[in-house]
N, C-alpha and C positions, 0 to 999 in steps of 0.2 A: 242447651247451654250456650250463652252468648259468648262470642269471641272477643267482645269488647269488655274493658274493665268496668267493674261496678263503680258508680259515682255516688258520693254522699254530698247532699246540698244542705247547708245550714240555714237558719233563720226562715223556716218554712212559712212564717206569718207574713213575710214581705212579698210584695208583688214581683220583685226581681227574681225571687226564688222560684215562684210559679213559672215565670217565663223560661228560666234555665231548665226546670224539670220538664216542661213541655218540649223544649228544643232538643234536649239530649235524649229524652224518651223516644221522640220521633226519629232520631238519628240511630236508634238501636242500642243505646246504652241502658243497662239495668240501673235505675235511679232510685235512691233512697233519700228520705227527708228526715230532718230533726228540727225541733223547735222547743222553746220553753213552754209551749202549750200542747196539750195532748192531741188536739184536733186542729191542725194548722191549715192555712190556705193551700199551700203547695202539696201538703200531704193528702188532700182530697182529690188531686188529679189522678186520672186513670193511668198516667205515665209513672206514678210513684208506686214502687213495689211494696214499700212499707214505710211507716213513719214512727218516730220514737221521741219520747220526752227527754230533754237535756236541761241542765242548769242554764240560767240566763247568763250570757257572757258579760253583761254589764254588772250584775250583782256578785257573781262568783266565777271569775275567769279560770281559776285553777280547777274548780270542779267541772266547769264546761269542757276544758281540755281533756280531763280524765274521762268524761262521758264520751267524747269524740273517739278517744283511743279504744274504748270498749266497743263502740259501734263499728269501728274499722275492723276490729277482730271478728265481731259477730257476723258481719255481712261481707267479709273478704273484700273490703273497699280498695280500689286501685287509684281513684281520683277523688280529691276532696275539694269542694268549692265553697269557701266561706263567702257569705253574701254581705253581711253588715260590717261596719267598722269594728265594733266590739269583738265580733267573731274572728275577724282577721287578726286583730291584736292579740287575741288569746291563742290562736292557732299557729301563727308563724313562729313564735319562740319554741313551740313544741315539735317542730319539724324533725329534729334528731330522734325523737321517740316514735316517729312514723316513717322509718327508712324506706319502706316499699310503697309509699303513697305519694302520688304526684299532687302537688299543690301549685297550680299555675299562676303564681304571683311572685313578685320580686322578694328580696330579703326584707326582714322586719325593719331594718334601718332605713331602707329606701321608702317603704310604705309610710313610716313615721314622718320622714322628711316631707313627702308630698302631701301629707295630711295637715301640715303646718301652714295655715293660710298666710301668716306673715312671711314665711320663707318663700312660698309660692309667688306672692305678690312682688317680693323683691327680685326674684328671678325673672318674673314677667317683664319688668322694666328693661332688663338686660337684653331681651329678645324682641323688643319693639312692640309689646302689648301694652295698651293703655290700662292704667289702674285708677280707681277712684281716689280723690283726695282723702287722706286719712290721718288720724292720730292713733297712737298706741297707748292705752291705759294699762299700766303694769299692775295696778291694784285698785281697790274700791276708792281709796282716798284720791288717787290720781284722776279717776273718772269723775268724781264729784267736783274736783278742783277745775277741770276743763269745761264742765257743763255750761257755765255762764258765757264762755267765750266761743262756743261752737256756732257755726252757721247751719241752721236747721232747714229741712229735716235731715236726720242722720240715721244710719243703721249701725247697730251694735252687734258685732260678730266676735264670739270667742275664737281665739286663734286656732283651736282644735274643736272639732265636733264631738269627740269623745276623749275624756281625760281620766287619768287615775284619780281616785277619790276614796279615802277611807277603806282601803283594801280591795275595793271593787272599781268599777268605772262609772263615770257620769256622762250622760248624753246632754249636750248643751244646745240651746236654741238661739236663733237669731231674733233680735228685737228691733222694732222701729221706734223712733222718738221724734216728736215734732216740737218739743220745747224742753228747757232745762229741767222742769219739774218731772218730765217723763224719764229723763236720764237718771235723775235722783231716785225715782221709784224703781227703775231697773237695777240700779246699783245696789239698792237695799235687798232686792229679791235674789240677785245672782250669787251663787255659791263662790267661796274663795277660790275653788278650783277652776272657775271659769276664766280667770285671768292668765295671761294678758288678753285684753279685749281690743279689737280693732274698731275704731269709731270712724265710719266712712260717710262721705257725702252720699246721699241717695241718688242713684241713677234711675231716671224714669224712662221706661221704654220696654220693648219686648225682650223676653229672655230667649237666648239661642244657645243650644248645646252642640258642641263638636265632639264626636265619639270616635275613638281610634282603638285599633288593636295593633300594638307594636310588638315585634318579636325578633330578637337578635338583630336589631338595627333596621328592620324592614317594616314598613307600614302594610299590614295585611288586610285591614278593613277600615273604611271611612264611612261616616254617616253624620247627618245633621238634622236637627228639628227646631221648631220654634214653639214656645209655650203660648197657649191661648187662654187657659184659665188655670188658676193655682189654688192651693189650700195651705194656709189661709190666703184670702184673696189678694193681700198686699204683697205676697211673695212667699213661696214655700215649695212644696212638691207640686209638680204639674198634674192636673186631673184631666186636661184636654189639650192635645198637642198635635202638631202636623209635621210630617217629614218635608224637608226643603233641600234644595241643591246646596251642597257644601261649598262655601266660599273658599277658593283655592288659597288665598292669602291667609285667611283665618286658620285653615288646616295647616299650612306651612308653619305659621307661628306657634300653633298649638303643639305641633310635633317638636319644634325647637325647644319649647318649654319642657316637654316631657324628657327630651334628651338631656337637659341640664340636671335631671335627677336620676339619669340612668334607668329610665322606666322600661319595663318589659311586661306586657299584658294588656288588659283592657283599661280604658280610662275615659272619663267624661270631663271635658274642659268647658266650663259654663261662663257665658258672657251675658251682659245686658247691653243692648244697643240704645244709645242715647237718642231719644225721640227728637231732640232739637238739632243735634249735630250729625247723627248717624255713626258716631264713634263707638266701636265695640269695646266695652270695659270688662276686664276679667273679674269674675266673681269668686270662683274657686275651682279646684280640681278634685275629682273623686276617683281614686285609684281602685275601683271595684265596679261590679255591675250596678246599674242605676235603676230607679223605680220604673221608668217608662221604657224599659228594655224591649217589651213586646212590640212596640211600634217599629223599632229597627228591624225586628224579625219579620213583621208583617210587610214591611217595605222592601225586603229582600236581602238584608244583611244579618245573617244568623250568627251573631257574636259568640254565644256559648258553644255551638258546635265547632266553629272555626277555632276558638281558643283551645278547646280540649284536643281536637285533632292535631293542631300545630304543636301543642306541648307534648303530645305522644309521638311526635316525629313524623307525622303523616303530612307530606307536602300539600300545600293548599295555594291556589292562585289568588293573588290579592283581589279583594272585592271592593270596588269603588263605585260601581253602577247600581242604582236602586231606584225605586219609584218615588218621585216627589209628589206631594199632594195627598198622601195617605194620612188620615186622621185617626187618633186612638183616644177613647174616653174611658177613664176609670169611673164607673157609674156611681158608686157610693161616695167616692171622693168628690165627684161633681155635685152630688146631692148636698154634701157638707158645705161646699162652696156656695151653693144657692141659698141654703138656710142661713149662712153667715151674712150674705148680702141682704136677705129679707129681715133679719132680726136686728142688725146693727147699722148705724149710719156710716157714711163714707169716712167721716172724721174718726169715728171709733175704730174703724178697721184700718186706719192709716193709709187710705187709698189716695193716690195723687189727684190733683185737680184735673178736671176733664173726664174722670171716670163716669161711665154711663150709670143711670139710676137703676132702681129695683126692677121696674117693669122690663127694662131692656135685659136685665139678668135673667128674668123669667123667660122672655122670648128666646134668648140665646140658648138656654138650657133645653128647651123643647124643639129647637130647630134641628132637623136631621138632614145631613147631606148624603143622599143616597149614592151608593157606589164609591163613596170616599170614607165614610165613618166606619170604624171597627170598635167593638166593645173589647176592652182589654181583658177582663176577667171572664165574662160570659162567652163560652164557645159551645156551639151546638154539639160538637163531638166530645166535649169535656165539660159538662155543666156543673159537676159537683162543687168545684171551688167557689163558683158564684153562689150556689145555694148555701154553702157553709159560711161564706162571708156575709150573706144577707142575714142569716140567723144571728151571727155575732153582732152585726150592726144594729139590728132590732133589739137585741139584748142590751146593748150599750145605752139605748134610750131610757132604760129603766134606772 
């Protein structure tokens, strides 16, 4: 019988969930997984004691919360780790019905404020962080009216990544537009719940993430990486990335930004470095575990184990030293990136001028940096998640 409390990890289909399960399982916690799919990525890990099917928190947050309560009782859960935005928003209001369960995140009001991109960008300016030039479209008519006056290219960002819609929740996507006609097409396709929409200048340059664990006013962990390839190629989730030394000034300003929201827990502060000027522009803040979490763990910053130990009251020395130059690849995500590059033109993919061509994309995909590269999902001592993901990827081709 383990002396450590049992942990329930939600959103087992997400790569962040797999990284959390592997981290906490290796640290000696009994770990359980749930997902809206019977056979999830994280549930395949040897570190998962069991996995269960739950409602999708996007489609039915109330039923999802009820399913979580049932699993907490079944497995005697002591720590609950929501992974995705929708799971967080469904779980945090239900805390009172889980009195003996630790959920190491701030109050719902704090999570909602930091998930509001417009509020975050406003706060960023107050702490000296540059933000892209932007307009805010309150509704479809406002977006259509400003389309002819914009300086292109632009990026269309719903103020929230997940919003309430028709009794459930809706996940919203970022879009690129190179002309007024593309803005008009996006306005036609976006649901009314997507507004307000931030219409931002497009910043061309590498993406950099600053990752922090803040607890009771102290920074307990710091990490940074740069994005090398993304899915979709114009900007999205990173599929290949590298650990880098954290810029002390960027860390300081990121921490100041989190402090304005009273943040306590893990967070990713995402920037784009303007290729022309070197200016770091804030893109967004994610107050949860992020998709490329495994890279931080591989480089020496075990955020899940640090977060849970700290939240349980076990003292931990701050972790700021880690190995720079470690690279991590999400294989099937990188395959999707390559297929997109081969199938569509640079213009169709909204890639910026100067982007390398198709053959360079093929060369980069097959280039292996020995001693540096890590596979994010495929691990020799835990191969089943990769096998399960491969089966699901092949099935999606049909």
